[in-house]
C-alpha positions in Angstrom: 0.0 0.1 -0.3 1.2 4.0 -0.7 0.0 7.1 0.6 1.4 10.5 1.0 4.0 12.1 2.9 4.2 16.0 3.5 6.9 17.6 5.4 6.7 21.3 5.7 9.2 24.1 7.5 7.6 26.9 8.9 9.7 30.2 8.9 10.4 34.1 8.5 10.9 35.0 5.0 14.0 33.0 3.4 16.7 35.0 1.5 15.6 35.3 -2.4 19.4 34.3 -2.8 19.1 30.9 -0.8 15.3 30.1 -1.3 16.1 27.9 -4.6 19.2 26.2 -3.5 17.5 24.8 0.0 14.6 23.8 -1.7 16.9 21.8 -4.2 19.0 19.9 -1.4 15.1 19.6 0.4 14.6 17.4 -2.2 17.8 15.6 -3.4 18.4 14.6 0.1 14.7 13.2 0.5 15.4 11.3 -3.3 18.9 9.7 -1.9 17.8 8.9 1.1 14.6 7.0 0.6 16.5 5.5 -2.0 19.4 4.3 0.2 16.9 3.4 2.4 15.5 0.8 0.0 11.9 3.0 -0.1 9.8 3.0 -3.4 8.1 6.3 -4.1 5.6 7.6 -7.3 7.3 11.6 -7.7 8.2 14.2 -4.8 6.8 17.9 -5.6 8.5 20.6 -4.4 8.0 22.9 -1.8 9.4 26.4 -1.9 7.9 29.6 -1.2 9.4 32.9 1.1 7.5 31.3 4.7 8.4 27.5 3.8 9.9 25.0 2.3 9.5 21.2 1.6 8.1 18.3 0.0 5.4 16.3 -1.0 6.0 12.8 -1.7 3.5 10.9 -3.9 2.2 7.1 -3.1 4.7 6.8 -0.8 5.1 3.1 0.7 4.4 2.3 3.8 6.9 -0.3 4.2 10.5 -0.7 3.3 11.3 -3.4 0.3 12.1 -7.2 1.9 16.0 -7.0 1.8 18.6 -9.9 1.7 20.8 -10.5 3.9 24.4 -12.0 3.4 27.3 -12.2 5.6 30.5 -14.2 5.6 32.1 -15.2 8.7 35.1 -17.4 9.7 37.0 -20.1 7.7 35.3 -23.4 9.4 38.5 -24.2 10.4 38.6 -21.6 12.7 35.2 -21.6 13.3 34.7 -24.9 15.7 36.5 -26.7 17.5 36.4 -30.6 17.9 32.4 -29.9 16.5 32.0 -27.0 19.0 31.2 -23.1 18.4 35.0 -21.4 18.5 35.3 -17.7 20.1 35.2 -16.6 16.9 32.3 -18.0 16.0 30.2 -17.1 18.8 31.5 -13.1 18.0 30.1 -13.4 14.9 27.0 -14.5 15.5 26.8 -12.3 18.7 26.8 -9.4 16.2 24.1 -10.4 14.2 22.1 -11.4 17.0 21.8 -14.4 16.2 22.1 -18.0 17.7 25.1 -20.5 16.1 22.6 -23.2 14.8 22.0 -20.5 12.1 24.7 -20.1 9.9 25.2 -22.7 7.2 28.4 -23.4 5.6 29.6 -22.9 1.7 32.3 -24.2 0.0 34.5 -21.8 -2.3 37.7 -21.7 -4.2 39.8 -20.8 -0.7 38.1 -23.1 1.2 34.5 -23.7 3.8 33.7 -20.5 5.4 30.8 -19.7 7.6 27.8 -18.1 6.3 24.5 -16.3 7.0 21.9 -15.7 4.8 18.6 -14.1 5.7 16.0 -11.8 4.3 15.2 -8.7 6.1 11.5 -8.2 6.6 10.2 -4.7 5.4 10.1 -1.9 7.8 7.2 0.6 8.5 7.8 4.0 6.8 6.1 6.0 9.3 9.0 4.8 11.8 11.7 5.6 9.6 10.3 9.1 8.7 11.5 10.9 11.7 15.1 9.6 11.0 15.1 10.2 7.6 13.8 13.7 7.6 16.2 14.2 10.9 19.0 13.6 8.1 18.0 15.0 5.3 17.5 18.4 7.2 20.8 18.1 8.8 22.6 18.1 5.4 21.0 21.0 3.9 23.5 24.3 3.2 22.9 27.4 5.4 25.5 29.7 4.2 24.2 31.8 7.1 22.7 30.2 9.6 21.3 31.7 12.5 19.7 31.2 16.1 16.9 32.4 17.5 15.0 32.5 20.9 16.4 30.6 24.2 16.7 27.5 21.5 20.7 26.5 20.1 18.8 25.3 16.8 19.8 26.7 13.2 18.1 27.7 10.2 18.4 30.5 8.2 15.3 32.0 9.2 13.5 31.3 12.9 11.6 28.0 12.4 7.5 28.7 13.6 6.1 25.3 12.0 7.0 21.8 11.1 4.1 19.9 9.2 4.8 16.6 8.8 1.5 14.4 8.0 1.8 10.6 6.9 -1.5 10.4 4.8 -3.7 11.6 8.1 -1.3 10.9 10.3 0.9 13.3 12.0 4.1 11.8 12.0 5.0 12.7 16.2 9.1 14.2 15.9 10.7 17.2 17.4 12.8 19.4 14.8 14.3 23.0 15.5 12.7 22.8 18.9 9.3 22.3 17.8 7.0 19.0 17.8 5.6 18.3 14.5 1.3 19.0 14.0 -1.1 18.9 11.0 -1.1 22.9 11.2 0.3 25.2 8.7 0.2 29.3 8.1 -1.5 30.8 4.5 -0.7 34.2 3.8 0.7 36.8 6.1 -1.9 39.3 5.0 -5.0 38.1 3.6 -4.8 34.5 5.7 -2.4 34.8 9.1 -4.4 31.9 10.9 -4.0 28.6 11.3 -4.7 26.2 8.8 -5.8 22.5 9.8 -4.6 20.3 7.1 -6.7 16.9 7.4 -4.8 15.2 4.7 -1.4 15.4 3.0 -3.5 15.1 -0.4 -5.3 18.6 0.3 -1.8 21.0 1.0 -1.5 22.2 -2.1 -5.1 22.9 -3.1 -5.0 24.2 0.5 -3.2 27.1 0.4 -3.8 28.0 -2.5 -7.4 29.2 -1.2 -5.8 30.7 1.5 -3.2 32.9 -1.1 -0.3 31.3 -1.1 1.1 28.9 -4.6 3.6 26.8 -2.5 4.8 25.1 -5.8 8.0 27.1 -7.1 7.6 26.6 -11.1 3.3 27.1 -10.8 3.9 30.3 -9.0 6.9 31.3 -11.4 4.6 30.3 -14.6 1.3 32.1 -12.7 3.2 35.8 -12.2 4.5 35.7 -15.9 1.1 34.3 -17.2 -0.4 37.8 -14.8 2.4 40.3 -16.1 1.9 39.6 -19.6 -2.0 40.1 -19.0 -1.2 42.7 -17.5 1.0 44.4 -20.3 -1.5 43.5 -23.2 -4.5 44.8 -21.5 -1.9 48.6 -21.8 -1.0 47.3 -25.1 2.9 47.3 -24.0 5.4 44.5 -24.3 7.6 42.7 -21.6 11.0 41.3 -21.9 11.2 38.2 -20.3 13.8 38.5 -17.8 14.4 34.7 -16.4 17.0 36.4 -13.7 14.3 39.0 -12.4 11.2 36.5 -13.0 12.7 34.1 -10.6 13.3 36.8 -8.0 10.2 37.9 -7.6 9.1 34.3 -7.2 11.4 34.1 -4.4 10.0 37.3 -2.8 6.2 36.8 -3.1 3.4 34.0 -2.2 0.4 35.1 -3.8 1.8 37.6 -7.2 0.0 40.7 -7.8 1.5 42.3 -11.2 0.5 46.1 -11.5 1.1 48.9 -13.7 2.8 52.4 -12.9 4.9 54.8 -14.8 7.2 58.0 -14.8 7.7 61.2 -16.8 8.6 60.9 -20.2 11.4 63.0 -19.6 13.2 60.5 -18.4 13.6 58.4 -21.0 16.4 60.9 -22.3 18.9 58.7 -20.2 20.0 55.4 -21.9 17.5 52.5 -22.0 20.0 50.8 -20.0 20.8 52.9 -17.1 17.0 53.1 -16.7 16.4 49.2 -16.7 19.3 49.0 -14.2 17.6 51.4 -12.2 14.5 49.6 -12.2 15.6 46.4 -12.1 18.3 46.1 -9.7 17.2 48.7 -7.2 13.1 48.2 -7.4 12.5 44.6 -9.2 10.3 46.2 -11.3 10.0 45.1 -14.9 10.6 47.5 -18.2 8.2 47.7 -20.7 8.5 48.8 -24.5 6.2 49.9 -27.5 5.1 47.8 -29.9 8.4 49.4 -32.0 10.5 48.1 -29.4 11.6 52.0 -27.6 11.3 51.5 -24.3 8.1 53.0 -22.9 7.6 55.4 -19.5 5.1 52.4 -18.1 6.9 49.5 -15.7 5.5 46.8 -13.8 5.4 45.9 -10.4 4.6 42.7 -8.7 3.0 42.8 -5.5 2.7 39.9 -2.3 -1.0 41.2 -1.7 -4.5 42.1 -3.5 -4.8 45.5 -2.4 -8.1 47.2 -1.5 -6.6 50.5 -3.0 -4.6 49.4 -5.9 -3.7 53.2 -6.4 -2.0 54.0 -3.3 0.8 50.6 -4.0 1.0 51.9 -7.7 1.3 56.0 -6.3 4.1 54.9 -3.9 5.8 52.5 -5.9 6.2 55.7 -9.2 7.0 58.1 -6.2 9.6 56.1 -5.3 11.0 54.8 -8.7 11.0 58.7 -9.9 13.8 59.3 -6.7 15.9 56.3 -8.6 15.6 57.8 -12.2 16.3 61.1 -10.7 19.4 59.8 -9.6 20.4 57.9 -13.1 19.5 61.1 -14.8 22.0 63.5 -12.5 24.9 60.6 -12.9 24.2 60.5 -16.2 24.2 64.7 -17.0 27.6 64.5 -14.4 29.3 61.8 -16.6 28.6 63.9 -19.8 30.6 67.1 -18.4 33.6 65.2 -19.1 35.0 63.3 -21.5 35.8 59.3 -21.1 39.4 60.7 -22.7 39.3 63.0 -19.4 38.9 59.9 -17.0 42.0 58.1 -18.2 44.3 59.6 -15.3 41.9 58.1 -12.3 42.6 55.1 -13.3 46.6 55.7 -11.8 45.1 56.6 -8.4 43.3 53.1 -8.5 45.0 49.8 -7.2 44.9 46.4 -9.4 46.7 44.5 -7.2 49.5 44.6 -4.7 53.0 44.1 -7.0 50.9 45.0 -10.4 50.7 48.3 -9.8 47.2 49.9 -10.7 44.1 50.1 -13.5 46.3 52.8 -15.0 49.1 50.5 -15.1 46.9 47.6 -16.1 45.7 49.7 -19.1 48.9 50.4 -20.8 49.8 46.5 -20.2 46.6 46.1 -22.2 47.8 48.5 -24.9 50.8 47.3 -25.9 49.2 43.8 -26.1 46.7 45.0 -27.8 48.4 47.2 -30.2 50.6 43.7 -31.1 48.2 41.5 -31.8 45.9 43.8 -33.7 49.3 43.8 -35.8 49.5 40.4 -36.4 46.0 40.2 -36.8 46.5 43.1 -39.6 43.9 44.9 -37.4 44.6 48.8 -37.5 47.1 49.2 -34.0 45.9 52.3 -33.7 41.8 51.6 -32.7 43.0 48.9 -30.7 45.2 51.0 -29.0 42.8 53.7 -28.7 40.2 51.3 -27.3 42.9 49.6 -24.7 43.0 53.2 -23.8 39.6 54.1 -22.9 38.3 50.3 -21.5 38.3 51.0 -18.1 37.8 54.4 -18.1 33.7 54.1 -17.4 34.9 52.8 -14.1 35.5 56.3 -12.7 32.2 57.2 -14.2 29.1 58.3 -11.8 26.9 56.0 -13.3 28.9 53.0 -13.2 29.6 53.3 -9.7 26.1 53.5 -8.7 25.1 50.4 -11.6 28.3 48.2 -11.4 26.7 46.0 -14.3 26.8 48.3 -16.0 30.5 49.0 -16.5 31.3 47.9 -20.8 27.8 49.4 -21.6 27.8 52.9 -20.1 31.5 53.2 -21.5 30.7 52.5 -25.5 27.6 54.9 -25.2 30.0 57.3 -23.8 33.1 56.8 -26.2 30.3 57.3 -29.0 29.4 60.0 -27.8 33.0 61.3 -27.3 32.5 60.7 -31.1 34.7 57.6 -30.8 34.4 55.2 -34.0 31.9 52.4 -33.9 34.8 49.4 -33.5 36.0 51.0 -30.8 32.6 52.0 -28.4 31.8 47.6 -29.7 35.1 46.5 -28.4 34.6 48.6 -25.0 31.5 47.0 -24.7 32.6 43.7 -25.3 35.7 43.9 -22.9 33.9 41.8 -20.3 32.7 38.8 -22.5 31.9 36.2 -22.6 31.3 36.7 -18.7 30.0 33.5 -18.4 29.2 29.7 -20.4 25.9 30.8 -21.9 27.4 34.7 -22.7 28.7 35.0 -26.3 32.0 36.1 -27.2 32.7 39.7 -28.5 31.3 40.2 -32.1 34.3 42.1 -33.7 37.8 41.2 -34.1 38.4 44.3 -32.1 36.6 43.4 -29.4 38.3 39.8 -29.2 41.8 41.0 -29.2 40.7 43.7 -26.1 39.3 40.9 -24.4 42.4 38.8 -24.9 44.6 41.0 -24.3 43.1 42.3 -20.9 42.2 38.6 -20.2 46.2 37.3 -20.3 47.2 40.4 -18.2 45.3 39.6 -16.0 46.1 35.7 -15.9 49.9 36.4 -16.1 49.9 39.0 -13.3 48.4 37.2 -11.0 50.2 33.9 -11.4 53.5 35.8 -11.5 52.7 37.3 -7.6 51.7 33.5 -6.7 47.9 33.8 -6.3 46.8 30.8 -8.5 43.5 28.9 -8.0 44.0 26.1 -5.7 41.8 23.8 -5.0 37.9 24.6 -5.3 39.2 28.3 -4.9 39.3 30.8 -7.3 39.1 34.4 -5.8 39.9 36.4 -9.2 37.7 34.4 -11.3 41.1 32.7 -12.8 39.2 30.0 -14.1 36.7 32.1 -15.4 39.1 33.6 -17.3 41.6 31.2 -18.6 38.0 29.7 -20.2 37.5 33.6 -22.3 40.4 33.0 -23.2 39.9 30.1 -24.6 36.2 30.5 -26.3 37.9 33.5 -28.2 40.3 32.2 -29.6 37.9 29.7 -30.7 36.7 32.5 -33.0 38.0 32.1 -36.8 39.2 35.0 -37.3 41.5 34.9 -34.0 43.2 31.2 -33.8 46.1 32.3 -32.5 49.1 30.2 -31.1 48.5 31.1 -27.0 51.9 30.5 -25.9 54.3 33.5 -27.3 51.0 35.6 -26.6 51.4 34.4 -22.5 55.0 35.1 -22.6 54.5 38.6 -24.1 52.3 38.8 -21.0 54.3 38.2 -18.3 57.5 39.8 -19.3 55.3 43.2 -19.5 54.5 42.4 -15.5 56.0 44.9 -12.9 57.4 42.0 -11.0 60.7 39.6 -11.4 58.4 36.3 -12.6 59.6 32.9 -11.7 60.7 30.3 -15.1 57.9 27.9 -13.9 54.4 30.5 -14.2 54.7 29.8 -17.9 54.4 26.4 -17.4 51.8 26.8 -14.9 50.1 28.7 -17.2 50.8 26.7 -20.5 48.8 23.9 -18.2 46.4 25.2 -17.0 45.5 27.0 -20.4 45.6 23.0 -21.5 43.3 21.9 -18.1 40.9 24.4 -19.0 40.8 23.5 -22.8 40.4 19.8 -22.1 37.1 21.0 -20.0 35.9 23.0 -22.7 35.8 19.9 -25.3 34.7 17.5 -22.6 31.5 19.5 -22.4 31.5 19.5 -26.4 30.5 16.1 -25.7 34.7 14.9 -27.6 35.9 11.6 -25.1 39.3 12.3 -22.7 41.4 10.3 -25.7 40.4 12.2 -28.8 41.1 15.6 -26.2 44.6 14.5 -25.1 45.5 13.3 -29.2 44.3 16.8 -30.3 46.6 18.4 -28.0 49.3 16.1 -28.4 50.6 18.5 -31.4 51.9 20.9 -28.3 50.3 23.3 -30.4 48.1 26.0 -28.0 46.4 27.3 -30.2 42.9 26.2 -29.1 41.0 27.0 -32.0 42.7 24.4 -34.1 42.4 22.0 -30.9 39.6 21.8 -31.2 39.1 21.9 -34.5 41.3 18.5 -34.6 39.5 17.0 -31.8 35.8 17.4 -33.6 37.7 15.9 -36.7 38.5 13.2 -34.8 35.3 12.3 -33.3 33.8 12.4 -37.0 36.8 10.2 -38.0 36.6 7.6 -35.3 33.5 5.8 -37.1 35.1 5.6 -40.2 36.6 1.9 -41.5 40.0 3.2 -42.0 39.9 5.1 -38.4 41.1 1.4 -36.6 43.9 0.6 -38.7 45.7 4.0 -38.9 45.1 4.2 -35.0 46.5 0.6 -34.7 49.6 1.8 -37.8 50.6 4.3 -35.8 50.6 3.1 -32.3 53.0 0.0 -33.8 55.4 3.3 -35.2 55.4 4.8 -31.8 56.0 1.9 -30.2 59.2 0.9 -32.8 60.7 4.3 -32.8 60.7 4.4 -28.7 63.2 1.7 -28.8 65.8 3.9 -31.2 68.2 5.5 -29.0 70.6 8.0 -31.7 68.9 10.9 -33.7 68.1 9.8 -37.0 68.5 10.8 -40.5 67.5 11.7 -43.4 66.3 8.5 -45.5 68.7 7.2 -47.9 67.4 4.9 -50.9 71.0 3.4 -51.0 70.5 1.2 -48.0 66.6 0.5 -49.5 66.3 -3.1 -50.1 62.6 -4.1 -50.2 59.8 -2.9 -53.3 57.8 -2.6 -49.7 60.2 0.5 -48.3 60.3 2.2 -51.5 56.6 2.3 -52.1 55.8 4.1 -48.7 58.8 6.3 -49.1 57.3 7.5 -52.3 53.6 7.4 -50.4 54.7 9.5 -47.7 56.6 11.9 -50.6 53.1 12.0 -52.0 50.6 12.2 -49.0 53.0 14.6 -46.8 52.4 17.7 -48.6 48.3 16.8 -49.2 48.1 16.5 -45.8 50.1 19.6 -44.5 48.0 21.4 -47.3 43.8 19.9 -45.8 45.4 20.9 -42.5 46.2 24.4 -43.5 42.4 24.8 -44.7 41.3 23.2 -41.5 39.5 20.5 -43.1 41.0 17.5 -40.5 38.7 15.1 -41.4 39.9 15.5 -45.3 43.2 15.1 -43.6 42.6 12.2 -41.7 40.8 10.7 -45.2 44.5 11.0 -47.0 46.3 9.8 -44.1 44.3 6.7 -44.1 46.4 6.0 -46.9 49.5 4.7 -45.7 47.6 2.1 -44.0 47.8 -0.5 -46.5 51.5 0.8 -47.7 52.5 0.3 -43.9 51.4 -3.3 -43.4 53.0 -4.5 -46.6 56.0 -3.3 -45.0 55.9 -4.7 -41.8 54.9 -8.1 -43.3 58.0 -7.8 -45.7 60.4 -5.9 -43.7 62.4 -6.7 -41.2 62.7 -3.5 -39.4 65.3 -4.2 -36.8 67.8 -5.2 -39.0 71.0 -6.4 -38.0 72.8 -3.7 -40.3 72.7 -0.9 -38.2 72.6 1.8 -40.4 69.7 -0.5 -42.5 67.6 -0.6 -39.2 67.9 3.5 -38.5 67.0 4.1 -42.6 64.2 1.5 -41.4 63.3 3.8 -38.7 64.0 6.9 -40.2 61.5 5.7 -42.6 58.6 5.2 -39.9 60.1 8.8 -38.5 58.3 10.1 -41.5 55.3 8.3 -41.7 54.7 9.5 -37.9 55.8 13.0 -38.7 53.2 13.5 -41.4 50.6 11.9 -39.1 51.1 14.9 -36.2 49.8 17.8 -37.7 46.4 15.4 -37.3 47.5 15.0 -33.2 49.0 12.4 -31.6 47.1 9.4 -32.7 48.9 7.1 -30.2 46.6 8.7 -27.4 43.5 7.5 -28.8 42.4 4.3 -27.1 41.5 1.2 -29.4 
């Protein structure tokens, strides 16, 4: 038989930043422990609202599944003496709570052993739930737990009630110095009285009747539908903002969207500043007109159905008017000075002890960007200008108030100052990609600037002994290196990064130990490996693709993808086997191999293979230069028949030293021809 289990922790309003994490941990904790305890259930529904978290487990088995018990004891020779149980057997039985007569004897390939076999019957779930619940709650992640009253219990906010119902019955136990009960509470304003729950199955319907939607996803969908309804009613458009919607869902139990507006004069301020003020400070959804331009209307989400909505809207309008006035003041103040004039202020802002100021960092980036631009046939003057202005908006009033607008405000101010659109685009994309879902800079100049900036950061912090350690990465260097790799994977860049890492190290204002370069290159390869794994490429193919000692992440990715695509080709396995045979043979050579001497060749298969090397190698190199690695692999597979004949007809380890070394040289030339495709010896069969 099955029933429903309801568990709810009722508390003061939880921090919006931790509600989802706590809820997910609670659900996964119950799932894990029930699986360990061998308890069957159909589904689990999360409870996650500002004043409560919990779970509703449906079709929960009333007993655990019977479990087979198999224990091996001492050897028979140690278990009995003259037919009587020894201390070893008695101790074994005592530990299991059974008499010696309950054991049996098992014959194995290592002799006869005492064993005990039994079936543990299912245990009532009602008896297990208190322990299971305590175990799950004790493992919840609580970054900032607190105590309240005179108790010693810890939780992110004071706990006021605990509900634990198995069907219609209370599961009695104590948690957070409270006894479990069947009493919950609805909306703090609309339904503050206690709610008596008669059965676990009625929980969600009962709470909904009392103005609480405990299911997070249901509440989020309800809020978004109501927001869109308001927008349609007033013929405006709301941009879908998943982050803000989730935050609102963490803050309200009963979403009630309302429309407000502000003076159109504020629309003279850049849209991103107005949106930042509405979103960041007030949690408002901005709206747009049918033509896509920002409107002077916003949607706020209240947690109550007010008897006088006009008062609520008026209060919100009064607050946002003050916020937008601040934004307008910051913008107008900033426009009184050019970006260029702010450059000197960066000299007074420390970047990192030992690495100088932000001004010093800017100068290093200028050098890197100009040199990189010259190599990539981009105007060095443009790169220099973009690097010079790249961080000047950090000392603007607008960015000091809304730090999330760094780069974006710099681009706006650059255009207003008459800078080119290329420079403005590069400044705007300086911080991209900011995460795995963010796109890389779209312009080549932006890629150059972003790459130069991150290489300087990585080189500087590694130089002063501040690399990431374990799970700690306070400066976000793993994210910075991933950005370097992703930017360099853009076809327009595709740089060999090792020389640029060295150049960035040379520009640092500290003495750099010789091992730092190797440390950074290994750090690059580790992050590159992780990124390729996320793309679904197996470990061995990544190792092969990285085996050329090339630090061009774009080409490494192309090689890895080609190997993955070619892996199912019939010619792939023979090519890999032949290459491994070559690697194993050449490993025995301890001398420097010279060029192939045809005068030392005696077998037809030797001449055939040498001619094939001369014919195929340029074709492989040409395909590689065009980055058509899969075509290069198809060409390389032509080696296989000739290599098979060579190994069948030629004694590679000839007794004559000169002949043997010459045959080694032939195989070395095959290996060299294959090397641009990767270290194929790393590929697993």
